[in-house]
C-alpha positions in Angstrom: 32.0 25.2 -22.4 34.3 22.8 -20.6 33.9 19.0 -20.5 33.0 19.1 -16.8 30.3 21.7 -17.5 28.8 19.6 -20.3 28.9 16.6 -18.0 27.1 18.6 -15.3 24.4 19.7 -17.7 23.9 16.1 -18.9 23.7 14.8 -15.3 21.2 17.6 -14.3 19.0 16.8 -17.3 19.0 13.1 -16.5 18.1 13.8 -12.8 15.3 16.2 -13.8 14.0 13.6 -16.3 13.9 11.0 -13.5 12.4 13.4 -11.0 9.3 14.3 -13.1 7.8 10.8 -13.1 8.6 10.5 -9.5 6.6 13.6 -8.7 3.7 12.3 -10.7 3.7 9.0 -8.9 4.0 10.7 -5.5 1.1 13.0 -6.2 -1.0 10.0 -7.4 -0.1 8.0 -4.3 -0.9 10.8 -1.9 -4.2 11.4 -3.6 -5.1 7.6 -3.4 -4.0 7.6 0.3 -6.3 10.6 1.0 -9.3 8.8 -0.5 -8.5 5.7 1.5 -8.2 7.6 4.7 -11.6 9.3 4.0 -13.1 5.8 3.4 -11.7 4.5 6.6 -13.0 7.5 8.5 -16.5 6.9 7.2 -16.3 3.2 8.2 -15.0 4.1 11.6 -17.9 6.5 12.1 -20.4 3.7 11.3 -18.6 1.4 13.7 -18.6 4.0 16.4 -22.4 4.5 16.0 -22.9 0.7 16.3 -20.7 0.6 19.4 -22.7 3.4 21.0 -25.9 1.5 20.2 -24.6 -1.7 21.7 -23.5 0.2 24.8 -26.9 1.7 25.2 -28.6 -1.7 24.8 -26.2 -3.3 27.4 -26.9 -0.5 29.8 -30.7 -1.0 29.4 -30.2 -4.8 30.0 -27.9 -4.2 33.0 -30.6 -2.3 34.8 -32.5 -5.5 35.4 -29.6 -7.4 37.0 -29.3 -7.3 40.8 -26.1 -7.9 42.7 -23.8 -7.8 39.7 -23.8 -4.0 39.2 -20.1 -3.6 39.8 -19.1 -6.1 37.1 -21.6 -4.6 34.6 -20.4 -1.1 35.5 -16.8 -2.2 34.8 -17.9 -3.7 31.4 -19.8 -0.6 30.5 -16.8 1.6 31.5 -14.6 -0.5 29.2 -17.1 -0.2 26.3 -17.3 3.6 26.9 -13.5 3.8 26.9 -13.4 1.9 23.6 -16.0 4.2 22.1 -14.1 7.3 23.2 -10.9 5.8 21.7 -12.6 5.1 18.4 -14.0 8.6 18.3 -10.6 10.1 19.0 -9.0 7.9 16.2 -11.8 8.8 13.8 -11.1 12.5 14.4 -7.4 12.1 13.7 -8.1 10.0 10.5 -10.5 12.7 9.3 -7.9 15.4 9.8 -5.1 13.3 8.1 -7.4 12.4 5.2 -8.3 16.1 4.6 -4.7 17.1 4.7 -3.5 14.3 2.4 -6.4 14.8 0.0 -5.6 18.6 -0.3 -1.9 18.0 -0.7 -2.5 15.3 -3.4 -4.8 17.7 -5.3 -2.3 20.5 -5.1 0.5 18.4 -6.3 -1.6 16.9 -9.1 -2.7 20.5 -10.2 0.9 21.7 -10.1 2.1 18.8 -12.2 -0.7 19.2 -14.7 -0.1 22.9 -15.1 3.7 22.6 -15.2 3.8 19.7 -17.7 0.8 20.0 -20.0 -0.6 16.8 -21.7 0.5 15.8 -25.2 -2.8 16.7 -26.6 -2.3 20.4 -25.9 0.9 20.6 -27.9 0.6 21.9 -31.5 1.4 19.4 -34.3 4.3 20.3 -36.6 3.4 22.1 -39.8 2.0 19.7 -42.5 4.6 20.6 -45.1 7.7 20.1 -42.9 9.5 16.9 -43.1 11.7 15.7 -40.3 15.4 16.1 -41.0 17.6 13.0 -40.7 21.0 13.3 -39.1 23.7 10.7 -39.7 27.0 10.1 -38.1 28.7 12.0 -41.0 26.6 15.1 -40.3 27.6 15.2 -36.6 31.3 14.9 -37.2 33.4 18.2 -37.1 
């Protein structure tokens, strides 16, 4: 094996060693982001419900006013547009949170099956003692 091949093998092993923790951190970040998006989606749903309730109450109150119907109609139209915009954004966030949560779970499962935990590895035999190597042993 030539020196350049040995250097290539060492470089590849260093890159793989640096890439594994990066994959674990990426999977964890994606999983956390998916949970956060799901939480934001739930909060937006509650907010949308409250906006709809306020819109209904304003509409009931506006029925009693005479002569200002045009101004109140504009205000109600704006509130309706806001509610539709929130509903659209909530749907997008629900879709993104579902996708991100599933991708995070898939990556976490892949990493877990590909690199088992330390607990699953078998301990060395009880009678074996680790061999010590010195600089003299490694010389040709």
